[in-house]
C-alpha positions as CSV (number, residue, x, y, z in Angstrom):
1,M,0.0,0.0,0.0
2,R,1.3,3.5,-0.9
3,K,2.0,5.6,2.2
4,T,3.4,8.7,0.6
5,K,0.5,11.1,-0.3
6,I,0.0,12.8,-3.6
7,V,-1.1,16.4,-4.0
8,I,-2.3,17.6,-7.4
9,T,-2.9,21.1,-8.7
10,M,-6.3,21.7,-10.2
11,G,-6.4,23.2,-13.7
12,P,-8.1,23.0,-17.1
13,A,-6.3,19.8,-18.1
14,L,-8.3,17.9,-15.4
15,L,-11.7,19.3,-16.5
16,E,-11.7,17.4,-19.8
17,G,-13.9,14.3,-19.9
18,D,-13.7,12.0,-16.9
19,R,-10.1,13.0,-16.1
20,L,-11.0,14.4,-12.7
21,A,-12.6,11.2,-11.6
22,S,-9.5,9.2,-12.7
23,A,-7.3,11.7,-10.9
24,L,-9.2,11.6,-7.6
25,A,-9.2,7.9,-7.6
26,T,-5.4,8.1,-7.1
27,A,-4.5,11.5,-5.7
28,D,-4.9,12.3,-2.0
29,A,-5.3,16.1,-2.0
30,V,-6.0,18.9,-4.4
31,R,-4.3,22.3,-4.6
32,L,-6.2,25.4,-5.9
33,N,-3.7,28.0,-7.0
34,A,-5.0,31.4,-6.1
35,S,-2.4,33.0,-8.5
36,H,-4.4,31.9,-11.5
37,G,-8.0,32.3,-12.6
38,D,-10.9,34.2,-11.0
39,L,-13.2,33.5,-8.1
40,E,-16.0,32.1,-10.2
41,G,-13.8,29.6,-11.9
42,R,-12.2,28.6,-8.6
43,L,-15.6,28.0,-7.1
44,D,-16.6,25.8,-10.0
45,A,-13.3,23.8,-9.5
46,L,-13.9,23.4,-5.8
47,K,-17.5,22.2,-6.3
48,R,-16.3,19.7,-8.9
49,V,-13.7,18.3,-6.6
50,R,-16.2,17.9,-3.8
51,A,-18.8,16.3,-6.0
52,V,-16.3,13.9,-7.8
53,S,-14.7,13.0,-4.4
54,L,-18.1,11.7,-3.3
55,Q,-18.6,9.8,-6.5
56,V,-15.3,8.0,-6.2
57,G,-15.9,7.4,-2.5
58,R,-13.0,9.4,-1.1
59,R,-12.5,12.4,1.3
60,I,-10.2,14.7,-0.6
61,P,-8.8,17.8,1.2
62,V,-8.5,21.0,-0.8
63,L,-5.6,23.3,-0.2
64,L,-5.9,27.0,-1.2
65,D,-2.4,28.3,-2.1
66,L,-2.4,32.0,-1.6
67,Q,-0.3,34.1,-4.1
68,G,1.3,36.2,-1.5
69,P,3.7,39.1,-2.4
70,K,4.9,37.4,-5.6
71,W,5.3,39.6,-8.6
72,R,4.0,38.4,-12.0
73,V,4.0,39.9,-15.4
74,G,0.5,40.9,-16.6
75,A,-1.9,39.4,-19.1
76,F,-1.2,39.5,-22.8
77,D,-2.2,37.6,-25.9
78,G,-0.3,34.5,-26.9
79,I,3.4,33.9,-26.0
80,L,6.2,36.4,-26.3
81,D,9.6,35.4,-27.7
82,L,12.3,37.0,-25.6
83,A,15.2,36.3,-27.9
84,Q,18.7,36.3,-26.4
85,G,20.4,39.6,-26.8
86,S,17.2,41.5,-27.6
87,E,16.0,44.6,-25.8
88,G,12.5,45.5,-24.7
89,V,10.6,47.2,-22.0
90,F,8.4,46.6,-19.0
91,V,5.5,49.0,-18.8
92,P,2.3,49.4,-16.7
93,P,-0.8,47.6,-18.0
94,G,-2.1,49.5,-21.0
95,G,1.3,51.0,-21.7
96,E,3.1,50.7,-25.0
97,G,6.6,50.1,-26.1
98,G,8.7,52.2,-28.5
99,A,9.5,51.5,-32.2
100,G,12.9,50.0,-31.3
101,D,11.6,47.6,-28.6
102,A,11.8,43.9,-29.6
103,W,9.1,43.1,-27.0
104,T,6.8,44.8,-24.5
105,V,5.8,43.2,-21.2
106,P,3.0,44.6,-19.0
107,L,4.0,44.7,-15.3
108,P,1.2,45.5,-12.8
109,H,3.5,46.3,-9.9
110,P,4.3,50.0,-9.4
111,E,6.8,49.1,-6.6
112,L,9.0,47.3,-9.1
113,F,9.3,50.4,-11.3
114,E,10.2,52.4,-8.2
115,G,12.9,50.0,-7.1
116,A,14.4,49.1,-10.5
117,R,18.0,50.2,-11.1
118,A,20.3,49.8,-14.0
119,G,22.5,46.7,-13.5
120,Q,19.9,44.6,-11.7
121,R,19.2,41.0,-12.8
122,W,15.5,40.1,-13.3
123,L,14.6,36.5,-13.5
124,L,11.3,35.4,-15.1
125,D,9.4,32.2,-15.1
126,D,11.2,30.5,-12.1
127,G,14.6,31.6,-13.5
128,N,14.1,30.2,-17.0
129,L,14.6,33.7,-18.4
130,E,17.2,36.2,-17.3
131,L,17.3,39.9,-18.1
132,A,19.7,42.7,-17.3
133,V,18.1,46.1,-16.6
134,T,19.8,48.8,-18.7
135,V,17.6,51.8,-18.1
136,A,15.2,52.4,-15.2
137,A,12.8,55.3,-15.6
138,P,9.4,56.2,-13.9
139,G,6.8,53.8,-15.3
140,R,9.3,52.2,-17.7
141,V,12.1,49.6,-17.3
142,R,14.3,48.7,-20.3
143,A,16.1,45.4,-20.2
144,R,18.4,43.2,-22.3
145,V,17.7,39.4,-22.5
146,V,20.7,37.4,-21.2
147,T,19.0,34.0,-21.3
148,G,16.1,33.9,-23.7
149,G,13.0,31.8,-24.4
150,P,9.2,32.0,-24.5
151,L,7.3,34.0,-21.9
152,K,3.7,33.2,-21.1
153,P,1.3,35.6,-19.4
154,R,1.2,35.7,-15.5
155,K,4.7,34.2,-15.1
156,G,6.7,35.2,-12.1
157,V,9.2,38.1,-11.9
158,H,12.1,37.9,-9.5
159,P,14.4,41.0,-9.4
160,I,17.8,40.2,-7.9
161,G,19.2,43.1,-5.8
162,L,15.9,44.9,-5.4
163,D,15.1,45.8,-1.8
164,V,11.4,46.5,-1.5
165,A,9.5,46.1,1.8
166,F,6.3,44.1,1.4
167,D,3.5,42.9,3.5
168,P,3.3,39.1,3.6
169,L,-0.4,39.3,2.9
170,T,-1.6,41.3,0.0
171,P,-5.0,42.8,-0.7
172,K,-5.6,39.9,-3.1
173,D,-4.8,37.5,-0.4
174,L,-7.4,39.1,1.9
175,V,-10.0,38.5,-0.7
176,D,-8.9,34.9,-1.2
177,I,-8.8,34.2,2.5
178,R,-12.4,35.3,2.9
179,W,-13.4,33.2,-0.1
180,G,-11.6,30.2,1.2
181,V,-13.2,30.4,4.6
182,E,-16.7,31.0,3.1
183,H,-16.4,28.0,0.9
184,G,-14.8,25.7,3.3
185,V,-11.3,24.8,1.9
186,D,-9.4,22.5,4.2
187,F,-6.0,24.3,4.3
188,F,-4.3,27.6,3.4
189,A,-0.8,27.5,2.0
190,Q,1.1,30.8,2.7
191,S,3.6,32.0,0.2
192,F,6.9,33.7,1.0
193,V,6.8,33.2,4.7
194,R,9.8,34.9,6.3
195,R,9.1,34.5,10.0
196,P,6.6,32.9,12.4
197,E,4.7,36.3,12.8
198,D,3.7,35.9,9.1
199,V,2.0,32.6,9.9
200,R,0.3,34.0,13.0
201,A,-1.0,37.0,11.0
202,L,-2.7,34.6,8.5
203,Q,-4.1,32.5,11.3
204,S,-5.6,35.6,12.9
205,L,-7.2,36.7,9.6
206,I,-8.7,33.2,9.1
207,R,-10.2,33.3,12.6
208,K,-11.6,36.7,12.1
209,A,-13.3,35.5,8.9
210,G,-14.9,32.7,10.9
211,G,-12.6,29.8,9.8
212,M,-10.4,27.3,11.7
213,Q,-8.3,26.1,8.7
214,P,-4.7,25.3,9.5
215,V,-1.8,27.0,7.7
216,I,1.0,25.3,5.7
217,A,4.0,27.6,5.4
218,K,5.8,27.5,2.1
219,I,9.5,27.7,2.6
220,E,10.9,29.6,-0.4
221,H,12.4,32.8,1.0
222,P,16.0,32.9,2.5
223,A,14.7,34.6,5.7
224,A,12.5,31.5,6.4
225,L,15.5,29.3,6.7
226,D,16.8,31.6,9.5
227,H,13.6,31.1,11.4
228,L,12.7,27.6,10.4
229,P,12.2,26.1,13.9
230,E,9.9,28.9,14.9
231,I,7.9,28.7,11.6
232,L,7.4,25.0,12.2
233,D,6.2,25.7,15.7
234,A,3.7,28.2,14.4
235,S,2.4,26.3,11.4
236,W,0.4,23.0,10.8
237,G,3.1,21.9,8.3
238,V,5.4,23.2,5.7
239,M,6.0,22.9,1.9
240,V,9.4,22.7,0.3
241,A,8.7,25.2,-2.5
242,R,11.6,24.4,-4.7
243,G,10.8,26.8,-7.5
244,D,11.3,30.1,-5.8
245,L,13.8,28.5,-3.3
246,G,16.0,27.8,-6.3
247,V,15.5,31.2,-7.8
248,E,16.3,32.9,-4.4
249,L,19.3,30.8,-3.4
250,G,20.5,29.0,-6.6
251,V,19.4,25.7,-8.1
252,E,22.6,24.0,-6.8
253,C,21.5,24.7,-3.2
254,V,18.0,23.1,-3.5
255,P,18.9,19.4,-2.7
256,N,20.7,20.2,0.5
257,L,18.0,22.7,1.6
258,Q,15.3,20.1,0.8
259,K,16.9,17.6,3.1
260,R,17.4,20.3,5.8
261,I,13.7,21.4,5.7
262,I,12.3,17.8,5.7
263,A,14.6,16.8,8.5
264,S,13.5,19.8,10.6
265,A,9.8,19.1,9.9
266,R,10.4,15.5,11.0
267,K,11.9,16.6,14.3
268,A,9.0,19.0,14.9
269,L,6.6,16.1,14.1
270,K,5.0,18.3,11.4
271,P,3.9,17.2,7.9
272,V,5.9,18.3,4.9
273,I,5.0,18.5,1.2
274,T,7.8,18.6,-1.4
275,A,6.8,20.5,-4.6
276,T,7.9,21.9,-7.9
277,Q,9.0,20.1,-11.1
278,M,8.5,16.6,-9.6
279,L,7.6,15.3,-13.1
280,E,8.2,18.4,-15.2
281,S,8.9,16.6,-18.4
282,M,5.3,15.1,-18.3
283,I,3.9,18.5,-19.1
284,E,4.6,17.3,-22.6
285,N,5.8,13.7,-22.5
286,A,3.9,10.6,-21.7
287,Q,6.3,9.2,-19.1
288,P,8.8,10.7,-16.7
289,T,12.6,10.7,-17.0
290,R,14.8,8.4,-14.9
291,A,16.2,11.5,-13.2
292,E,12.7,12.6,-12.2
293,A,11.9,9.1,-10.8
294,S,15.0,9.3,-8.7
295,D,14.2,12.8,-7.5
296,V,10.7,11.7,-6.3
297,A,12.1,8.7,-4.6
298,N,14.9,10.6,-2.8
299,A,12.3,13.1,-1.5
300,I,10.4,10.2,-0.1
301,W,13.6,8.7,1.4
302,D,14.3,12.1,2.9
303,G,11.1,11.7,4.8
304,T,8.5,13.9,3.0
305,D,4.8,13.2,3.7
306,A,3.6,14.2,0.3
307,V,4.8,15.0,-3.2
308,M,3.0,17.6,-5.3
309,L,2.3,18.1,-9.0
310,S,1.8,21.6,-10.3
311,A,1.7,22.3,-14.1
312,E,1.9,18.5,-14.7
313,S,-1.7,18.0,-13.6
314,A,-3.1,21.5,-14.1
315,V,-2.1,22.2,-17.7
316,G,-0.1,19.2,-18.9
317,A,-0.8,17.0,-21.9
318,H,-1.0,13.9,-19.7
319,P,-2.4,14.9,-16.3
320,V,-3.8,11.5,-15.3
321,A,-0.7,9.6,-16.5
322,A,1.5,12.0,-14.5
323,I,-0.5,11.2,-11.3
324,E,-0.4,7.5,-11.9
325,W,3.3,7.6,-12.6
326,L,3.9,9.6,-9.4
327,A,1.9,7.0,-7.5
328,R,3.9,4.1,-9.0
329,I,7.2,5.8,-8.1
330,A,6.0,6.6,-4.6
331,E,4.7,3.1,-3.9
332,D,8.1,1.6,-5.0
333,A,10.0,4.1,-2.9
334,D,7.8,3.4,0.1
335,Q,8.8,-0.2,0.0
336,H,12.4,0.7,0.5
337,Y,11.9,3.4,3.1
338,R,13.0,2.4,6.6
339,P,12.8,5.2,9.1
340,R,14.3,4.4,12.5
341,V,12.2,5.0,15.6
342,G,14.8,5.9,18.3
343,R,14.5,7.7,21.6
344,A,12.1,10.7,21.7
345,E,14.9,13.1,22.6
346,E,17.1,11.9,19.7
347,A,14.3,12.2,17.2
348,V,12.6,15.5,18.1
349,G,14.9,17.5,20.3
350,G,13.9,19.7,23.2
351,R,11.0,21.6,21.5
352,V,8.4,18.9,21.6
353,S,9.8,16.3,24.0
354,H,8.8,16.0,27.7
355,R,5.1,16.1,26.5
356,T,2.7,13.3,27.4
357,D,1.2,13.1,23.9
358,V,4.7,12.9,22.3
359,A,5.7,10.1,24.7
360,V,2.6,8.1,24.0
361,A,3.1,8.5,20.3
362,F,6.7,7.2,20.6
363,A,5.6,4.4,22.9
364,A,2.8,3.3,20.5
365,C,5.2,3.2,17.5
366,R,7.9,1.3,19.4
367,T,5.3,-1.1,20.8
368,A,3.7,-1.7,17.4
369,A,7.1,-2.5,15.9
370,E,8.0,-4.9,18.8
371,I,4.8,-6.9,18.7
372,G,4.3,-6.9,14.9
373,A,1.1,-4.9,15.1
374,R,-1.0,-4.7,11.9
375,F,-2.3,-1.2,12.7
376,I,-1.7,1.8,14.9
377,V,-5.0,3.4,15.7
378,V,-5.1,7.0,16.8
379,F,-8.1,8.8,18.2
380,T,-7.5,12.4,17.2
381,E,-10.1,15.2,17.2
382,G,-7.7,17.9,16.3
383,G,-5.4,15.8,14.2
384,G,-2.3,16.5,16.3
385,A,-1.9,12.9,17.5
386,A,-2.2,11.5,13.9
387,R,0.4,14.0,12.7
388,M,2.9,12.8,15.4
389,V,2.3,9.1,14.9
390,S,2.5,9.4,11.1
391,R,6.1,10.8,11.4
392,L,7.1,7.8,13.6
393,A,5.2,4.8,12.4
394,G,7.5,3.5,9.7
395,D,5.9,0.7,7.7
396,I,2.9,0.2,10.0
397,P,-0.4,1.7,8.6
398,V,-2.0,4.3,10.8
399,V,-5.8,4.7,11.2
400,G,-6.8,8.2,12.4
401,V,-10.2,8.0,14.1
402,T,-12.2,11.2,14.3
403,M,-15.8,12.5,14.4
404,D,-14.9,15.7,12.4
405,L,-15.1,15.6,8.6
406,G,-12.6,18.4,8.1
407,N,-10.1,16.6,10.3
408,A,-10.7,13.4,8.3
409,R,-10.0,15.2,5.1
410,R,-6.8,16.8,6.4
411,M,-5.3,13.4,7.1
412,G,-5.1,13.1,3.3
413,V,-1.7,14.7,3.4
414,M,-0.3,12.7,6.4
415,R,2.1,9.9,5.4
416,G,0.7,6.5,5.9
417,V,-2.6,7.7,7.6
418,Q,-6.1,6.6,6.6
419,A,-9.0,8.4,8.2
420,L,-11.9,6.6,9.8
421,L,-14.9,8.9,10.4
422,V,-17.1,7.7,13.3
423,G,-20.1,8.8,15.3
424,H,-20.2,9.7,19.0
425,S,-19.6,6.9,21.5
426,D,-20.6,7.2,25.2
427,T,-17.7,5.2,26.6
428,A,-14.1,4.3,25.6
429,D,-15.1,0.6,25.4
430,E,-17.9,1.4,22.9
431,A,-15.5,3.6,20.8
432,L,-12.9,0.8,20.7
433,A,-15.6,-1.7,19.7
434,V,-16.7,0.5,16.8
435,V,-13.1,0.8,15.5
436,E,-12.4,-2.9,15.9
437,T,-15.4,-3.6,13.7
438,A,-14.2,-1.1,11.1
439,L,-10.7,-2.6,11.1
440,A,-12.1,-6.0,10.2
441,G,-14.7,-4.7,7.7
442,T,-13.0,-1.7,6.1
443,F,-9.3,-2.2,6.6
444,G,-9.0,-6.0,6.1
445,A,-7.9,-7.0,9.6
446,E,-8.1,-10.7,10.4
447,P,-8.7,-12.5,13.7
448,G,-5.5,-12.6,15.7
449,D,-4.1,-9.3,14.2
450,K,-2.8,-6.9,16.8
451,A,-3.5,-3.2,16.8
452,V,-2.0,-0.5,19.1
453,F,-4.5,2.2,20.1
454,T,-3.7,5.7,21.4
455,L,-6.5,7.8,22.9
456,G,-7.3,10.5,25.4
457,L,-9.4,9.9,28.5
458,P,-11.8,11.5,28.8
459,L,-12.7,10.9,25.2
460,Y,-13.1,13.7,22.5
461,K,-10.9,16.3,24.3
462,E,-8.5,17.8,21.8
463,G,-4.8,17.4,22.8
464,S,-5.5,14.9,25.6
465,T,-3.8,11.8,24.3
466,N,-2.6,9.9,27.4
467,T,-3.5,6.3,27.0
468,L,-2.0,3.3,25.0
469,K,-3.8,0.0,24.6
470,V,-3.0,-3.2,22.7
471,V,-5.9,-5.0,21.1
472,V,-6.0,-8.4,19.5
473,I,-8.7,-8.5,16.8
């Protein structure tokens, strides 16, 4: 059974025919990218995901990825060819280039015109294009193409050497946060997090809008690496956003940074998603490269909970095949993944040790390994206990038991965790009996199989895990 979870990005490629049903039969979570499309189209996509999830009999969580303070070129028709050595201009939307300009790119960010200086390097489209600023004037930036290629509308702009203060949450983000709360997305992903205060600011806005959604912090800004432990403490989980991380710090630094971020998330017992260009060649090709397969497997062996497709599933020529290939690679990698469950202090350090729930989680995983348990069963109303056990359980499947549908969905990004949605039980014995029946009926347990249970007494109190019990089916 595959334990690594798969996150896919929703886009027009999945709206053709029955592709979405095929995709959701395999994928474990869906990302809505707030950087693209309008609210009406996004609502249609969300409704389709919810409806098709029910059709295929799965609870699929939806992650709304906020754009954040990321600069993008504006909208234009077709694709612009920025030939190497050519010179052109960036202008405000509606502006025009001059007779000698090889290309004209709309740029809807006044602050970039203010901060532009001759000699700056501007990277476009995740670093695929590089330009050198030659002249910076009010409302007009002239640049020469150093590394050329095609430029599509709404691609990212990253000026190197431009020092502009920005708020981590933009006016667009505020609209998207209210929309996400209103329509019940399961997570928010926060772009360009720099410090834990950024995460707390988003959490506060979610609460003010009436929501309780958790925040996944995207690690893609250099400042985030300086505050990584604190960001992990503040967030529900993190995403290794390799695209902008590579642009910010250099592609050559990404492998080491990926390992560092994943290792830190494991020590904090927080979920981590690895994203960007997992199967990039499958935007056009029908199967991945050997290098891409190795990249995915190594992210899994580093300890990631989930791997994510972006353009591969959103706009690629083979979205369903990309998802299926990712699942095949992940399943094989899972079979060769052998995490070691050591002492609590060795694994998590001082920040989360000396806690009862952490000690119970460790004890459950060690006990399950020693007795050859078929399952670890975690009663978890807030999801915290399932998050901890998922980081430590190794090869043993984890069943997260909850009465909350949102919590059940969120388990879709936790490695090796399957959710079991149950009704209210009056006593612990009654709750255990309900789960034992489900283990036999839904999860394939057989008489004589052992399961290790963790729960809190009294029942249904979030954050109260204090009990371990071994059950023979």
